[in-house]
TITOR-430667 format. One record per residue (C-alpha): residue in three letters; z, y, x. Coordinates in steps of 0.25 Angstrom, whole numbers, padded with zeros to 4 digits, always signed. Layout:
BEGIN
ALAZYX ...
// end
This chain:
BEGIN
MET-0001-0001+0001 VAL-0003+0015+0004 CYS+0000+0029+0002 VAL-0013+0037+0003 TRP-0009+0052+0002 THR-0021+0056+0013 GLN-0036+0054+0016 TYR-0030+0046+0028 GLY-0025+0037+0019 ARG-0013+0029+0027 LEU-0011+0036+0039 PHE-0004+0025+0046 ASP-0016+0018+0047 LEU-0021+0031+0054 THR-0009+0035+0061 GLY-0003+0023+0066 SER+0011+0021+0070 LYS+0010+0031+0082 ARG+0005+0044+0073 CYS+0015+0041+0062 ILE+0024+0046+0073 ASP+0015+0056+0078 LEU+0016+0062+0065 GLY+0029+0061+0063 ILE+0029+0051+0051 ARG+0037+0039+0051 VAL+0028+0026+0047 ASP+0036+0023+0033 ALA+0036+0038+0026 THR+0032+0041+0015 VAL+0023+0053+0012 ASP+0033+0059+0003 LEU+0042+0059+0017 VAL+0032+0065+0025 VAL+0029+0076+0015 LYS+0043+0081+0015 THR+0046+0078+0029 HIS+0035+0076+0038 ARG+0033+0090+0048 ARG+0019+0092+0053 ARG+0016+0089+0068 ARG+0004+0094+0075 HIS-0003+0083+0082 ARG-0016+0081+0092 VAL-0022+0069+0083 ALA-0030+0074+0072 VAL-0027+0064+0063 LEU-0012+0068+0062 ASN-0012+0082+0060 ASP-0022+0078+0048 ILE-0011+0069+0043 GLU-0003+0082+0047 ASN-0012+0089+0037 GLN-0013+0078+0025 ILE+0005+0079+0028 GLN+0006+0094+0025 ASN-0006+0094+0014 MET+0003+0085+0006 LYS+0015+0094+0010 GLU+0007+0104+0003 ARG+0002+0096-0011 GLY+0015+0089-0013 LEU+0018+0074-0016 THR+0015+0071-0031 GLY+0023+0065-0040 ARG+0017+0053-0043 ASP+0018+0040-0037 ASP+0013+0036-0024 VAL-0001+0025-0028 LYS+0001+0013-0020 LEU-0013+0008-0013 TRP-0018-0004-0007 LYS-0027-0003+0005 ARG-0039-0011+0000 GLY-0050-0012+0014 ASP-0051+0003+0018 LYS-0045+0007+0003 TYR-0032+0008-0006 THR-0032+0003-0020 SER-0021+0002-0030 THR-0025-0012-0031 PHE-0019-0024-0022 SER-0027-0034-0016 SER-0022-0046-0010 LYS-0035-0050-0002 GLU-0036-0035+0003 THR-0023-0034+0008 TRP-0025-0049+0016 LYS-0039-0042+0021 LEU-0031-0030+0026 SER-0019-0039+0032 ARG-0028-0048+0044 VAL-0039-0045+0053 PRO-0052-0053+0044 GLN-0059-0063+0052 GLN-0071-0069+0048 LYS-0069-0081+0039 VAL-0071-0097+0047 ASN-0082-0105+0043 TRP-0071-0117+0040 SER-0060-0109+0029 SER-0067-0115+0018 GLY-0062-0130+0023 ILE-0050-0124+0026 TRP-0044-0115+0014 PHE-0050-0123-0001 SER-0047-0126-0014 PHE-0037-0136-0017 ASN-0031-0134-0002 THR-0016-0137+0003 PRO-0012-0125+0010 LYS-0003-0130+0019 TYR-0014-0140+0024 SER-0026-0130+0023 PHE-0015-0121+0033 ILE-0015-0132+0044 ALA-0029-0134+0043 TRP-0032-0119+0044 LEU-0023-0119+0057 ALA-0031-0131+0061 THR-0044-0124+0059 LEU-0037-0113+0068 ASN-0033-0122+0078 ARG-0020-0115+0077 LEU-0011-0128+0075 ALA+0000-0128+0085 THR-0006-0139+0092 GLY-0003-0144+0106 ASP-0013-0135+0113 ARG-0011-0124+0107 ILE+0004-0126+0109 GLN+0002-0126+0125 LYS-0006-0113+0123 TRP+0008-0106+0121 ASN+0017-0118+0124 THR+0013-0125+0140 GLN+0025-0135+0139 HIS+0023-0139+0125 PRO+0017-0153+0125 SER+0002-0152+0120 SER-0001-0167+0114 TRP-0003-0173+0103 VAL+0010-0180+0094 PHE+0000-0191+0088 CYS-0006-0195+0103 ASN-0006-0194+0117 ASP-0016-0183+0116 PRO-0012-0172+0127 LEU-0017-0162+0121 GLU-0015-0159+0103 SER-0026-0149+0099 ARG-0031-0146+0085 ASN-0043-0155+0087 HIS-0036-0168+0092 LEU-0025-0166+0080 PHE-0036-0166+0070 PHE-0041-0175+0073 ALA-0045-0181+0088 CYS-0033-0187+0087 LYS-0034-0201+0084 PHE-0021-0202+0076 SER-0025-0188+0068 GLU-0041-0195+0068 GLU-0035-0207+0059 VAL-0030-0198+0050 TRP-0041-0189+0049 LYS-0053-0204+0048 GLY-0044-0210+0038 LEU-0043-0198+0028 THR-0057-0194+0029 GLN-0066-0204+0034 ASN-0071-0208+0021 LEU-0071-0194+0017 LEU-0079-0189+0029 SER-0088-0203+0030 ALA-0099-0198+0040 ARG-0094-0185+0042 TYR-0080-0187+0046 THR-0076-0182+0061 ASN-0062-0179+0067 GLN-0068-0167+0075 TRP-0061-0154+0070 GLU-0072-0147+0070 GLU-0082-0156+0063 ILE-0070-0159+0051 LEU-0070-0145+0049 GLN-0086-0142+0048 LEU-0083-0154+0037 LEU-0073-0146+0029 LEU-0084-0134+0028 VAL-0096-0145+0023 GLN-0101-0139+0009 ASN-0112-0151+0005 ARG-0101-0161-0002 ASP-0091-0165-0012 LYS-0082-0153-0015 THR-0071-0165-0017 GLU-0074-0170-0003 THR-0075-0157+0004 PHE-0060-0153-0003 LEU-0055-0169+0003 VAL-0060-0165+0017 ARG-0054-0153+0016 TYR-0041-0157+0012 VAL-0040-0169+0018 PHE-0044-0162+0033 GLN-0031-0152+0031 ALA-0020-0164+0024 THR-0024-0171+0036 LEU-0022-0158+0045 TYR-0008-0155+0040 ALA-0004-0169+0041 LEU-0007-0171+0054 TRP-0002-0158+0058 ARG+0010-0160+0051 GLU+0011-0175+0058 ARG+0009-0169+0071 ASN+0021-0159+0069 GLN+0031-0169+0064 ILE+0028-0176+0076 THR+0029-0166+0086 TRP+0043-0161+0079 ARG+0049-0174+0079 ASN+0046-0176+0094 THR+0052-0162+0095 GLU+0066-0169+0089 ASP+0065-0182+0095 THR+0061-0177+0110 GLY+0064-0162+0109 THR+0049-0160+0114 PRO+0037-0157+0105 ASN+0026-0168+0104 SER+0032-0180+0112 ASN+0018-0187+0112 GLY+0023-0199+0103 GLY+0011-0202+0095 GLN-0001-0211+0097 LYS-0012-0211+0107 CYS-0025-0204+0103 ALA-0031-0217+0110 
// end
């Protein structure tokens, strides 16, 4: 919300906190307080002198007895109606839409499954290879096997353990299209020229499998931590 009482719109957008100090006006000051208490200053910056003129004009014109009108910013304009969509746009840096979004966010999904799938697709899950970047002392091996480096692609589904889970759930569903390669699986989620039910099943099984494996992986990790005092004691089976 914003009170527009000058031709410049919201003054803080124009001045920033430093120039508010130069003007001698607190960031949280109201128009009423400024009109009643502000003493004019001379500045080397032209825009600050223009603001001083605006304040002086307001003092001479006087404040009206009407209630303030609350406005919401929508793009470069201010309106009396609130839009959650426009507010969301203003609160984030817009990014180009990725081609895999429809395979992650789809109708009738389970939010917690989609969230983990989204993090995995961005490669933001705290797998061993990523943890090693900020904690070189942390074990990086995979808890389901003795592979020395746990990565997103190994976890989903290069590891023999996770591949068996994935294969058992999807081999009949995918038939000749079956694959355990991460990038190829992402492409399968986007296929448009097949039955809608099949598309939904592929996407849902993919996300449910990711969620189940990630949850089991974390449970084993923390059980090992409690038993040995060291994260990931490599108690799993071998890949090969």
